C-alpha positions as a printed Julia matrix, in Angstrom:
384×3 Matrix{Float64}:
  -6.03  -27.19   33.18
  -4.42  -27.28   29.96
  -4.07  -31.18   29.87
  -7.87  -31.42   30.92
  -8.68  -28.66   27.75
  -5.81  -31.26   25.9
  -7.73  -34.6    27.22
 -11.14  -33.57   27.87
 -12.22  -37.49   28.89
  -9.75  -37.14   32.15
 -11.74  -34.2    33.09
 -14.68  -36.37   32.78
 -13.8   -39.35   34.84
 -12.61  -37.5    37.43
 -15.9   -35.63   38.07
 -17.63  -38.98   37.61
 -15.2   -40.24   40.62
 -16.08  -37.38   42.53
 -19.52  -37.95   41.92
 -19.45  -41.53   42.16
 -17.41  -41.0    46.03
 -19.68  -38.47   47.37
 -23.0   -40.97   45.94
 -20.93  -44.05   48.12
 -20.8   -42.17   51.35
 -24.87  -42.51   51.58
 -25.67  -45.78   49.59
 -25.38  -47.78   53.31
 -27.99  -45.37   54.43
 -30.25  -45.81   52.09
 -30.06  -49.24   51.9
 -31.16  -50.11   54.9
 -34.64  -48.01   53.8
 -34.84  -49.33   50.44
 -32.77  -52.29   50.27
 -29.4   -53.0    48.28
 -30.76  -53.06   44.23
 -32.97  -49.55   44.69
 -29.82  -48.71   46.73
 -27.47  -49.09   43.95
 -29.73  -48.01   41.63
 -29.93  -44.66   42.97
 -27.09  -44.21   44.0
 -24.98  -45.61   40.54
 -27.09  -44.24   37.53
 -26.42  -40.38   38.6
 -22.12  -40.56   38.18
 -21.96  -42.79   35.47
 -24.63  -40.59   33.21
 -22.14  -37.55   34.12
 -19.62  -40.16   31.24
 -21.52  -38.56   28.56
 -22.57  -34.79   30.18
 -20.19  -32.95   27.08
 -22.04  -34.63   24.31
 -25.11  -34.79   25.78
 -25.82  -31.57   28.47
 -29.46  -32.0    28.21
 -30.33  -35.23   28.84
 -27.9   -36.31   31.61
 -29.45  -32.97   33.42
 -32.91  -34.97   33.39
 -31.66  -39.01   34.56
 -30.28  -36.89   37.53
 -33.74  -35.39   37.85
 -35.29  -38.29   37.19
 -33.3   -40.63   39.69
 -33.52  -37.26   42.21
 -37.3   -37.5    42.06
 -38.25  -41.23   42.54
 -35.79  -40.89   45.39
 -38.26  -37.59   46.66
 -40.76  -40.18   45.68
 -39.6   -42.68   47.94
 -39.16  -40.61   50.69
 -35.28  -41.03   51.26
 -33.6   -38.59   52.45
 -30.79  -36.89   49.35
 -27.67  -37.54   49.87
 -24.33  -37.38   48.33
 -26.28  -38.89   44.58
 -27.5   -35.23   44.26
 -23.85  -33.96   43.69
 -24.34  -35.24   40.35
 -27.34  -32.93   39.72
 -25.01  -30.12   40.37
 -22.22  -30.91   37.95
 -25.3   -31.76   35.64
 -26.84  -28.11   35.58
 -23.26  -26.36   35.72
 -22.44  -28.55   31.62
 -25.78  -27.23   30.77
 -25.2   -23.84   31.73
 -21.66  -23.71   30.26
 -22.35  -25.23   27.07
 -25.85  -24.49   26.34
 -27.8   -21.51   25.15
 -28.56  -18.7    27.88
 -32.22  -20.11   27.43
 -32.13  -23.57   27.94
 -30.03  -22.79   31.36
 -31.7   -20.59   32.79
 -34.92  -23.52   32.08
 -32.18  -25.75   33.55
 -32.05  -23.65   36.77
 -35.65  -23.37   37.11
 -36.27  -27.38   37.02
 -33.09  -28.22   39.69
 -34.15  -24.71   42.19
 -37.77  -26.47   41.96
 -36.76  -29.7    42.67
 -34.73  -28.0    45.81
 -37.72  -26.2    46.66
 -40.49  -29.28   46.85
 -38.06  -31.41   48.5
 -39.4   -30.74   51.88
 -42.76  -32.01   50.97
 -41.36  -35.55   51.43
 -37.76  -35.35   53.0
 -37.67  -36.24   56.52
 -34.45  -34.37   57.56
 -35.38  -31.26   54.93
 -35.93  -27.81   56.87
 -36.16  -23.99   55.56
 -32.27  -23.48   56.57
 -31.76  -26.59   54.4
 -33.82  -25.55   51.53
 -32.66  -22.15   51.39
 -28.44  -23.38   51.47
 -29.36  -25.63   48.44
 -31.44  -23.3    46.08
 -28.03  -20.61   47.31
 -25.44  -23.66   45.59
 -27.76  -23.99   42.21
 -28.07  -20.78   42.15
 -23.92  -20.17   42.46
 -23.27  -23.35   40.51
 -25.28  -22.03   37.46
 -23.67  -18.39   37.54
 -20.62  -19.99   38.07
 -21.23  -21.88   34.77
 -22.53  -18.75   32.79
 -19.52  -16.38   33.75
 -17.06  -18.94   32.79
 -18.48  -19.5    29.64
 -18.8   -15.67   28.61
 -15.07  -15.46   29.54
 -14.64  -18.63   26.86
 -16.65  -16.53   24.2
 -14.67  -13.49   24.96
 -11.87  -15.34   24.28
 -12.51  -16.82   21.43
 -13.77  -13.64   19.82
 -10.15  -11.93   20.95
  -8.77  -15.13   18.8
 -11.03  -14.11   16.24
 -10.01  -10.41   16.12
  -6.62  -11.57   16.25
  -6.78  -13.61   13.73
  -8.5   -11.11   12.02
  -6.18   -8.55   11.93
  -2.89  -10.52   11.56
  -4.84  -11.45    8.03
  -5.43   -7.9     7.08
  -2.21   -6.88    7.79
  -0.21   -9.34    6.2
  -2.82   -8.37    2.84
  -1.76   -4.46    3.35
   1.72   -5.58    3.09
   0.6    -7.45    0.17
  -0.86   -4.47   -1.22
   1.87   -2.59   -0.59
   4.59   -5.02   -2.1
   2.74   -4.74   -5.27
   1.9    -1.3    -5.15
   6.08   -1.14   -5.09
   6.49   -3.72   -7.87
   4.34   -1.55   -9.79
   6.43    1.35   -9.53
   9.66    0.07   -9.91
   8.69   -1.16  -13.19
   7.47    2.31  -14.62
  11.1     3.52  -13.71
  12.6     0.55  -15.32
  10.13    1.61  -18.76
  11.83    4.59  -18.6
  14.73    3.47  -18.18
  14.76    1.16  -21.33
  12.42    3.44  -23.56
  15.8     5.97  -23.19
  17.97    3.36  -24.07
  15.88    2.4   -27.28
  15.94    6.16  -27.89
  19.84    6.08  -27.87
  19.9     3.1   -29.78
  17.53    4.98  -32.91
  19.8     7.7   -32.75
  22.92    5.76  -33.43
  21.36    3.12  -35.69
  20.67    7.07  -37.88
  23.99    8.01  -37.42
  26.0     4.59  -38.92
  23.38    4.85  -41.54
  24.34    8.43  -42.41
  28.47    7.46  -41.47
  28.61    4.43  -43.31
  29.38    5.37  -46.47
  31.5     8.74  -45.91
  32.69    7.92  -42.12
  33.53    3.99  -41.99
  35.53    4.39  -38.71
  32.41    6.86  -36.92
  29.85    4.21  -38.29
  32.16    0.93  -36.39
  31.9     3.48  -33.37
  28.12    4.02  -33.44
  27.48    0.39  -34.21
  29.92   -0.84  -31.32
  27.5     1.81  -29.07
  24.4     0.62  -30.29
  25.99   -3.21  -29.3
  26.17   -1.84  -26.08
  23.58   -0.19  -25.4
  21.29   -3.37  -26.17
  23.27   -5.19  -24.1
  22.57   -3.14  -20.63
  18.99   -2.72  -22.33
  18.53   -6.31  -21.72
  19.52   -6.54  -18.38
  16.82   -3.49  -17.47
  14.28   -5.38  -19.72
  15.18   -9.13  -17.9
  14.61   -6.41  -14.21
  11.56   -5.26  -15.74
  10.26   -8.49  -16.53
  10.54   -9.67  -12.93
   8.23   -7.01  -10.77
   4.86   -6.77  -12.0
   3.71   -3.63  -14.73
   0.79   -1.29  -13.64
  -0.85    1.11  -15.84
  -0.69    5.02  -14.71
   0.51    8.05  -15.05
   4.15    8.91  -14.59
   6.78   11.31  -15.16
   8.37   12.25  -18.44
  11.14   13.28  -16.78
  14.34   11.45  -16.97
  14.58    9.14  -13.49
  17.23   10.65  -10.9
  21.31    8.84  -10.21
  23.53    9.89   -8.41
  24.11   13.08  -10.1
  21.09   14.19   -8.34
  22.04   13.43   -4.79
  23.22   16.66   -4.17
  19.63   18.09   -4.84
  18.03   15.75   -3.13
  20.01   16.28    0.07
  19.64   19.7    -0.13
  16.11   19.69   -0.36
  16.35   17.44    2.8
  18.31   20.04    4.28
  16.02   22.61    3.73
  13.41   20.61    5.61
  15.06   20.94    8.6
  17.32   17.6     8.48
  21.0    17.67    8.73
  22.54   15.45    6.27
  26.03   14.65    5.88
  26.46   12.8     1.78
  29.75   10.86    0.83
  29.06    9.95   -2.5
  31.33    9.26   -5.17
  31.11   11.79   -8.99
  28.11    9.94  -10.94
  30.04    7.23  -13.54
  28.51    6.67  -16.59
  29.64    3.07  -15.84
  26.98    2.37  -13.64
  23.34    1.4   -15.04
  21.13    3.74  -14.57
  18.84    1.59  -13.06
  20.56    0.9   -10.59
  21.68    4.76   -9.91
  17.82    5.2    -9.71
  17.41    2.04   -7.41
  20.14    4.37   -4.99
  18.2     7.59   -5.43
  15.24    6.44   -4.17
  16.88    4.04   -1.26
  18.16    7.24   -0.24
  15.38    9.01   -0.53
  12.97    6.82    1.33
  15.52    6.41    3.98
  16.17   10.28    4.87
  12.2    10.36    4.21
  12.06    7.79    6.91
  14.21    9.73    9.45
  12.18   13.27    8.89
   9.19   11.17    9.48
  10.02    9.18   12.67
  13.47   10.18   14.41
  12.38   13.39   16.35
  13.13   16.51   16.43
  17.01   17.54   16.27
  17.67   14.53   14.64
  20.16   14.07   11.87
  21.54   11.44    8.83
  24.78   10.48    6.92
  23.98    8.94    4.02
  27.48    7.16    2.45
  27.82    5.77   -1.1
  30.92    3.42   -2.04
  31.14    1.85   -5.24
  33.47   -0.99   -5.65
  34.57   -2.88   -9.51
  31.8    -5.32   -7.74
  29.24   -4.38   -5.74
  27.81   -0.79   -4.41
  27.39   -0.47   -0.71
  24.68    2.51    0.18
  23.95    3.12    3.89
  21.78    5.88    5.83
  21.94    5.9     9.59
  20.69    8.75   11.93
  21.03    9.53   15.47
  17.59   10.08   16.48
  15.32    8.42   19.17
  12.51    7.43   17.53
  10.73    4.51   17.49
  12.57    1.15   16.04
  10.07   -0.4    14.26
   9.63    2.68   11.59
   6.96    0.76    9.13
   6.07    2.24    6.33
   2.42    3.14    6.97
   2.96    5.17   10.43
   3.62    9.1    10.69
   2.44   12.3     8.58
   3.51   13.88    5.3
   7.1    15.59    6.56
   6.96   18.11    3.81
   8.46   18.91    0.31
  11.55   16.81    0.55
   9.79   13.58    1.44
   8.66   12.53   -2.16
   5.56   10.14   -1.34
   6.14    7.6    -3.87
   6.38    4.4    -2.24
   6.32    2.31    0.58
   9.16    3.22    2.34
  11.31    0.25    3.82
   9.24   -2.22    1.5
   9.98   -0.51   -0.97
  13.64   -0.42   -0.21
  13.68   -4.89   -0.09
  11.99   -4.78   -3.36
  14.6    -2.81   -5.04
  17.43   -4.22   -3.37
  15.62   -7.87   -4.77
  15.13   -6.95   -7.56
  18.91   -6.3    -8.56
  19.95   -9.15   -6.3
  21.08   -7.82   -2.95
  21.19   -8.25    0.52
  20.01   -5.35    2.85
  19.83   -4.59    6.87
  17.4    -2.05    7.92
  17.11   -1.94   11.78
  17.54    0.05   15.06
  20.84    0.62   16.68
  23.09    2.04   19.09
  21.56    5.82   19.16
  19.65    5.58   16.03
  18.37    3.82   12.73
  20.19    1.87    9.99
  19.07    1.11    6.68
  22.82   -0.44    4.66
  22.01   -2.1     1.13
  24.46   -4.1    -0.92
  23.65   -3.98   -4.83
  26.09   -6.11   -7.15
  27.33   -3.78   -9.93
């Protein structure tokens, strides 16, 4: 069937061959009645017309009916040539609108019902059998067309749902990037504020305490370099307007309070993390905090009752590794769109796993998110 769908001309050739074979079975008998020229014309025209049945269904059916009408007018018994009428009727029912196919059915049935008037071998039983075959061919054609239409609708619906899913994912990514940009804006604003304060202090101490002024200028330079790095990250994401908190952005120092909130919400959490280091960029600490927050929220939403989580933060001179693992039996596919809001411990400020991937990509790191034996694991490596 797939071969015929890819190469329709093969099916048309096969049908034409079958119709020609059936017609050849009765051509000798008809030739004895009206001669070979007429017999060959009546038995060759209908099969040959089937070659164009897909392109011109109704004209091909008309040709086969006209040849049958001529044969009926000559009082020549019907034979294998009438198989072409059934093939043409099927094609009309398969490819033409319902109204046209019903008119075609009525025309073919009329020809079959009036056949006994001039057919020497036609009787009530033969007429009834012919009418039954005609109706069955029409019903088969319409049912096949309905099934094909249904499959096309399913394919279109699947394609539409896929486009909607991609659009929703794009919106989620855009929203998450906008939120990250707002948070980085707060970090940059803090750095600039530090630079302003240090610059003012250096100005006052320039004459009386030049050593302190030199230290302040060094701090300004270090802070400026850090600010430039944050600005480069900020330019890498989309900026969106909106109201945001005026509180300082959280970092590693707030991980303990974050874990405590989840514990109070009924989620056993084990935390292993180094103390907050001053030499870690604030944007990196913020990213780690948000990833752990999203990971624990994912556990609380999807891991199921009785599940626990283990959070591990490892800091080395060149990288920082974050891992959130749970032992729950929830679904392996924990997308950001499913489930209810779990409670006050989870802050509904992002798009779950999408946000984690976006933050890791922002710092040029890599992450692995997926099911593991007995639970679910979120792992991320960020360069310092």
